Backbone as numpy.savetxt, mean C-alpha at the origin, in Angstrom:
# Nx Ny Nz CAx CAy CAz Cx Cy Cz
0.65 -21.63 78.54 0.79 -20.89 77.37 1.53 -19.52 77.68
2.37 -19.24 76.74 3.08 -17.99 76.97 2.47 -16.94 76.11
2.63 -15.72 76.51 2.03 -14.63 75.73 3.10 -14.03 74.79
4.02 -14.80 74.40 5.06 -14.21 73.50 4.51 -14.12 72.13
4.79 -13.03 71.43 4.27 -12.87 70.08 5.04 -13.86 69.08
4.37 -14.33 68.21 4.95 -15.21 67.20 5.41 -14.35 66.04
6.68 -14.57 65.70 7.20 -13.83 64.53 6.94 -14.58 63.27
6.44 -13.86 62.30 6.10 -14.42 60.99 7.12 -13.85 60.00
7.81 -14.76 59.33 8.83 -14.28 58.35 8.14 -13.68 57.17
8.64 -12.58 56.66 7.99 -11.98 55.43 8.35 -12.93 54.25
7.34 -12.86 53.31 7.44 -13.69 52.07 8.55 -13.08 51.22
9.35 -13.90 50.60 10.36 -13.30 49.77 9.77 -12.62 48.58
10.36 -11.50 48.20 9.91 -10.76 47.00 10.58 -11.23 45.74
9.84 -11.66 44.78 10.50 -12.19 43.59 10.23 -11.14 42.47
11.31 -10.68 41.95 11.25 -9.69 40.79 11.35 -10.48 39.49
10.34 -10.43 38.73 10.31 -11.10 37.44 10.46 -10.14 36.33
11.11 -10.53 35.29 11.27 -9.77 34.05 9.97 -10.01 33.26
9.54 -8.94 32.55 8.35 -9.20 31.70 8.70 -10.17 30.60
7.65 -10.93 30.24 7.89 -12.01 29.23 8.34 -11.28 27.95
9.35 -11.82 27.29 9.86 -11.20 26.06 8.78 -11.40 24.93
8.72 -10.46 24.08 7.81 -10.54 22.99 8.39 -11.45 21.98
7.70 -12.46 21.59 8.23 -13.43 20.60 8.50 -12.79 19.29
9.50 -13.27 18.57 9.79 -12.71 17.30 8.56 -12.90 16.31
7.84 -14.03 16.48 6.75 -14.32 15.65 5.67 -13.24 15.79
5.43 -12.80 17.05 4.42 -11.84 17.35 4.76 -10.47 16.81
6.02 -10.06 17.00 6.47 -8.77 16.52 6.46 -8.79 14.94
6.84 -9.86 14.36 6.77 -9.99 12.91 5.38 -9.87 12.38
4.42 -10.41 13.12 3.00 -10.33 12.67 2.51 -8.91 12.79
2.96 -8.17 13.82 2.57 -6.72 13.97 3.11 -5.92 12.79
4.37 -6.11 12.46 4.99 -5.46 11.32 4.26 -5.77 10.02
3.92 -7.04 9.89 3.26 -7.48 8.69 1.86 -6.81 8.57
1.14 -6.75 9.64 -0.20 -6.11 9.68 -0.08 -4.59 9.37
0.96 -4.02 9.90 1.17 -2.57 9.66 1.43 -2.29 8.19
2.27 -3.10 7.57 2.57 -2.91 6.17 1.32 -3.23 5.32
0.60 -4.22 5.66 -0.61 -4.54 4.91 -1.64 -3.37 5.00
-1.80 -2.78 6.14 -2.69 -1.70 6.38 -2.33 -0.44 5.60
-0.98 -0.16 5.60 -0.48 1.03 4.92 -0.69 0.79 3.38
-0.45 -0.40 2.89 -0.54 -0.72 1.46 -2.05 -0.59 1.07
-2.95 -1.27 1.69 -4.34 -1.25 1.29 -4.94 0.15 1.50
-4.64 0.74 2.67 -5.24 2.05 2.95 -4.79 3.12 1.98
-3.47 3.07 1.61 -3.06 4.14 0.66 -3.62 3.93 -0.73
-3.84 2.65 -1.10 -4.46 2.42 -2.42 -5.92 2.93 -2.50
-6.73 2.60 -1.40 -8.01 3.06 -1.39 -8.06 4.55 -1.29
-7.15 5.17 -0.49 -7.06 6.62 -0.42 -6.77 7.23 -1.73
-5.88 6.64 -2.52 -5.61 7.26 -3.82 -6.76 7.21 -4.73
-7.53 6.15 -4.77 -8.70 6.10 -5.63 -9.69 7.13 -5.23
-9.92 7.36 -3.90 -10.83 8.36 -3.48 -10.29 9.79 -3.74
-9.01 9.97 -3.52 -8.42 11.22 -3.78 -8.41 11.69 -5.22
-8.16 10.74 -6.11 -8.15 11.13 -7.55 -9.59 11.55 -8.01
-10.60 10.91 -7.54 -11.96 11.34 -7.87 -12.24 12.68 -7.31
-11.87 12.90 -6.05 -12.13 14.14 -5.34 -11.37 15.32 -6.05
-10.12 15.08 -6.46 -9.28 16.14 -7.03 -9.96 16.56 -8.37
-10.46 15.68 -9.19 -11.08 16.06 -10.42 -12.41 16.74 -10.22
-13.13 16.46 -9.10 -14.38 17.11 -8.82 -14.16 18.50 -8.24
-13.05 18.74 -7.46 -12.82 19.95 -6.79 -11.98 20.95 -7.54
-11.11 20.46 -8.44 -10.19 21.40 -9.10 -10.88 22.29 -10.14
-10.31 23.45 -10.33 -10.90 24.37 -11.32 -10.69 23.95 -12.70
-9.66 23.18 -13.00 -9.44 22.62 -14.33 -8.78 21.23 -14.21
-8.83 20.52 -15.34 -8.33 19.18 -15.31 -6.85 19.14 -15.19
-6.10 20.21 -15.66 -4.63 20.14 -15.60 -4.23 20.23 -14.13
-4.83 21.10 -13.33 -4.52 21.13 -11.89 -4.80 19.86 -11.22
-5.95 19.29 -11.48 -6.35 17.99 -10.88 -5.33 16.92 -11.27
-4.92 16.86 -12.51 -3.96 15.86 -12.98 -2.57 16.07 -12.36
-2.22 17.27 -12.06 -0.99 17.53 -11.37 -0.96 17.05 -9.93
-2.15 17.24 -9.24 -2.32 16.73 -7.86 -2.28 15.27 -7.90
-3.01 14.63 -8.71 -3.10 13.12 -8.76 -1.75 12.57 -9.13
-1.06 13.23 -10.12 0.24 12.78 -10.45 1.30 12.83 -9.33
1.20 13.84 -8.54 2.11 13.95 -7.37 1.82 12.83 -6.36
0.52 12.56 -6.14 0.15 11.46 -5.20 0.53 10.10 -5.80
0.37 9.93 -7.12 0.77 8.68 -7.72 2.26 8.34 -7.56
3.09 9.33 -7.65 4.55 9.09 -7.46 4.76 8.43 -6.10
4.14 8.96 -5.08 4.38 8.33 -3.74 3.66 6.97 -3.67
2.53 6.81 -4.34 1.89 5.50 -4.40 2.78 4.41 -4.96
3.48 4.78 -6.04 4.34 3.76 -6.69 5.40 3.20 -5.77
5.94 4.02 -4.87 6.83 3.52 -3.91 6.17 2.56 -2.96
5.05 2.93 -2.42 4.30 2.02 -1.47 3.86 0.77 -2.15
3.33 0.91 -3.42 2.80 -0.24 -4.18 3.87 -1.28 -4.52
5.08 -0.77 -4.62 6.21 -1.71 -4.93 6.89 -2.24 -3.70
7.16 -1.33 -2.76 7.89 -1.77 -1.54 7.06 -2.58 -0.56
5.83 -2.31 -0.45 4.97 -3.05 0.53 4.91 -4.53 0.21
4.51 -4.88 -1.06 4.47 -6.33 -1.30 5.86 -6.98 -1.31
6.86 -6.23 -1.68 8.26 -6.82 -1.59 8.64 -7.06 -0.15
8.31 -6.12 0.79 8.58 -6.37 2.15 7.79 -7.49 2.72
6.50 -7.56 2.34 5.64 -8.68 2.74 6.17 -10.00 2.23
6.66 -10.01 0.98 7.20 -11.21 0.41 8.39 -11.71 1.17
9.29 -10.75 1.56 10.44 -11.03 2.41 10.04 -11.67 3.80
9.05 -11.03 4.39 8.59 -11.53 5.69 7.86 -12.88 5.56
7.22 -13.09 4.47 6.44 -14.27 4.30 7.28 -15.46 3.83
8.50 -15.19 3.30 9.26 -16.21 2.65 9.53 -17.41 3.57
9.85 -17.19 4.85 10.13 -18.29 5.70 8.96 -19.15 5.97
7.76 -18.61 5.96 6.55 -19.40 6.20 6.15 -20.19 4.89
6.60 -19.63 3.82 6.47 -20.35 2.47 5.02 -20.79 2.23
4.11 -19.82 2.28 2.75 -20.13 1.86 2.61 -19.74 0.39
2.49 -20.73 -0.48 2.57 -20.51 -1.92 1.46 -19.49 -2.40
0.26 -19.58 -1.92 -0.79 -18.70 -2.43 -0.47 -17.18 -2.05
-0.01 -17.02 -0.81 0.37 -15.65 -0.44 1.50 -15.15 -1.24
2.51 -15.95 -1.45 3.70 -15.53 -2.27 3.28 -15.23 -3.71
2.37 -15.98 -4.26 1.91 -15.70 -5.57 1.09 -14.41 -5.66
0.23 -14.11 -4.76 -0.47 -12.85 -4.70 0.54 -11.69 -4.58
1.51 -11.80 -3.80 2.42 -10.75 -3.59 3.32 -10.60 -4.86
3.71 -11.66 -5.51 4.45 -11.56 -6.76 3.62 -10.82 -7.89
2.37 -11.19 -7.92 1.47 -10.56 -8.95 1.34 -9.05 -8.59
1.24 -8.72 -7.28 1.11 -7.31 -6.94 2.38 -6.56 -7.31
3.58 -7.15 -7.17 4.78 -6.48 -7.61 4.78 -6.30 -9.10
4.31 -7.25 -9.87 4.20 -7.09 -11.33 3.25 -5.97 -11.64
2.08 -5.94 -11.02 1.09 -4.84 -11.29 1.65 -3.50 -11.01
2.35 -3.38 -9.86 2.94 -2.13 -9.47 4.03 -1.67 -10.48
4.83 -2.66 -10.96 5.89 -2.33 -11.93 5.28 -1.83 -13.21
4.25 -2.54 -13.72 3.61 -2.12 -14.95 2.92 -0.76 -14.80
2.32 -0.55 -13.67 1.60 0.73 -13.50 2.66 1.91 -13.45
3.78 1.64 -12.79 4.80 2.66 -12.77 5.27 3.03 -14.14
5.48 2.05 -14.94 5.94 2.22 -16.35 4.91 3.00 -17.18
3.63 2.57 -17.06 2.57 3.23 -17.75 2.40 4.67 -17.30
2.43 4.93 -16.05 2.29 6.25 -15.50 3.44 7.20 -15.95
4.60 6.56 -16.08 5.75 7.36 -16.62 5.48 7.78 -18.02
4.94 6.87 -18.79 4.57 7.20 -20.22 3.54 8.24 -20.30
2.51 8.13 -19.40 1.46 9.14 -19.34 2.00 10.49 -19.06
2.96 10.63 -18.07 3.53 11.90 -17.75 4.34 12.41 -18.95
5.01 11.57 -19.69 5.74 11.97 -20.88 4.79 12.54 -21.96
3.68 11.91 -22.12 2.67 12.40 -23.13 2.20 13.75 -22.64
1.83 13.86 -21.36 1.33 15.20 -20.90 2.36 16.25 -21.02
3.61 15.92 -20.74 4.70 16.88 -20.77 5.00 17.33 -22.20
4.87 16.47 -23.16 5.18 16.85 -24.52 4.06 17.45 -25.28
2.84 17.50 -24.75 1.70 18.09 -25.39 1.66 19.56 -25.16
1.49 20.30 -26.17 1.44 21.79 -26.09 0.17 22.31 -25.41
-0.90 21.48 -25.53 -2.23 21.83 -24.94 -2.61 20.73 -23.98
-3.61 21.05 -23.12 -4.12 20.02 -22.27 -4.69 18.86 -23.09
-4.44 17.69 -22.64 -4.95 16.48 -23.35 -6.48 16.55 -23.52
-7.18 17.04 -22.53 -8.64 17.12 -22.60 -9.12 18.02 -23.63
-8.29 19.00 -24.15 -8.75 19.96 -25.10 -8.43 19.44 -26.56
-7.79 18.27 -26.65 -7.57 17.70 -27.96 -8.86 17.03 -28.51
-9.05 17.00 -29.80 -10.33 16.32 -30.29 -10.26 14.78 -29.87
-11.47 14.29 -29.70 -11.56 12.86 -29.23 -10.94 11.91 -30.25
-10.82 12.22 -31.51 -10.20 11.26 -32.39 -8.71 11.48 -32.63
-8.17 12.43 -31.86 -6.72 12.66 -31.96 -5.95 11.45 -31.41
-4.90 10.98 -32.19 -4.14 9.77 -31.71 -3.47 9.98 -30.41
-3.01 11.13 -30.07 -2.35 11.39 -28.75 -3.39 11.16 -27.65
-4.59 11.77 -27.85 -5.59 11.64 -26.81 -6.09 10.19 -26.66
-6.16 9.55 -27.79 -6.59 8.13 -27.76 -5.57 7.24 -26.95
-4.26 7.51 -27.36 -3.20 6.78 -26.59 -3.22 7.06 -25.12
-3.33 8.36 -24.84 -3.42 8.80 -23.45 -4.60 8.11 -22.71
-5.69 8.10 -23.34 -6.93 7.47 -22.73 -6.74 5.98 -22.56
-6.10 5.31 -23.45 -5.88 3.87 -23.28 -4.92 3.60 -22.11
-3.84 4.40 -22.09 -2.88 4.31 -20.97 -3.47 4.59 -19.66
-4.28 5.58 -19.65 -4.96 5.98 -18.37 -5.88 4.87 -17.88
-6.61 4.25 -18.83 -7.55 3.14 -18.47 -6.69 1.95 -17.95
-5.63 1.66 -18.60 -4.80 0.54 -18.10 -4.18 0.83 -16.70
-3.77 2.08 -16.54 -3.25 2.44 -15.26 -4.31 2.31 -14.16
-5.52 2.72 -14.44 -6.63 2.62 -13.47 -6.89 1.15 -13.14
-6.93 0.34 -14.15 -7.15 -1.13 -13.93 -6.07 -1.75 -13.11
-4.80 -1.33 -13.35 -3.70 -1.89 -12.57 -3.77 -1.39 -11.11
-4.26 -0.18 -10.92 -4.46 0.32 -9.54 -5.49 -0.49 -8.77
-6.62 -0.70 -9.46 -7.68 -1.53 -8.91 -7.17 -2.93 -8.62
-6.40 -3.51 -9.52 -5.83 -4.85 -9.33 -4.89 -4.92 -8.10
-4.13 -3.83 -7.84 -3.22 -3.77 -6.72 -4.06 -3.66 -5.43
-5.11 -2.85 -5.42 -6.00 -2.75 -4.23 -6.62 -4.06 -3.93
-7.10 -4.78 -4.95 -7.67 -6.11 -4.73 -6.66 -7.12 -4.17
-5.40 -7.02 -4.71 -4.32 -7.88 -4.21 -4.09 -7.54 -2.71
-3.99 -6.30 -2.41 -3.77 -5.89 -1.00 -4.89 -6.37 -0.07
-6.16 -6.24 -0.57 -7.31 -6.70 0.21 -7.20 -8.19 0.43
-6.82 -8.95 -0.66 -6.69 -10.41 -0.48 -5.63 -10.76 0.53
-4.51 -10.08 0.52 -3.46 -10.29 1.51 -3.97 -9.98 2.88
-4.65 -8.90 3.05 -5.15 -8.56 4.40 -6.18 -9.56 4.84
-7.01 -10.00 3.96 -8.07 -10.96 4.32 -7.58 -12.34 4.64
-6.42 -12.67 4.15 -5.80 -13.97 4.40 -5.28 -14.04 5.89
-5.83 -14.95 6.56 -5.43 -15.11 7.96 -4.25 -16.02 8.10
-3.48 -15.82 9.20 -2.30 -16.70 9.44 -2.73 -18.06 9.91
């Protein structure tokens, strides 16, 4: 036997690229982000409106705050289901597409009703709450306000249904 050292060849180093993120996975992340923004902003609006009327010194100030938030909500309420509908179109799940279509209709109607509410508030010389309860302007305002609130609740329910629906 010889006492010569045995040379061991080093193992080759293999550099691998990280696995690419599949388009399906990134699309799912975008979908979940839009769903969370839609549902979260709807719930936030409902909580904010209640808090504004409880904290404001008068109903006019509270209505101005809620009106400003509503303008932003209308964009989210319309664009989120439209974006989800676009993302969902290739998978073509009829129940999901139907929920999203209904949500777009609800958002459109709420936007129209809230525009009419703003017009009534703007044209009234006094605060709507100071009008007598049998005044036709106050009655119309109250009816439109109730419809707007129901449409908001309907949109939050639609958003929750979309979030709860698993892939």
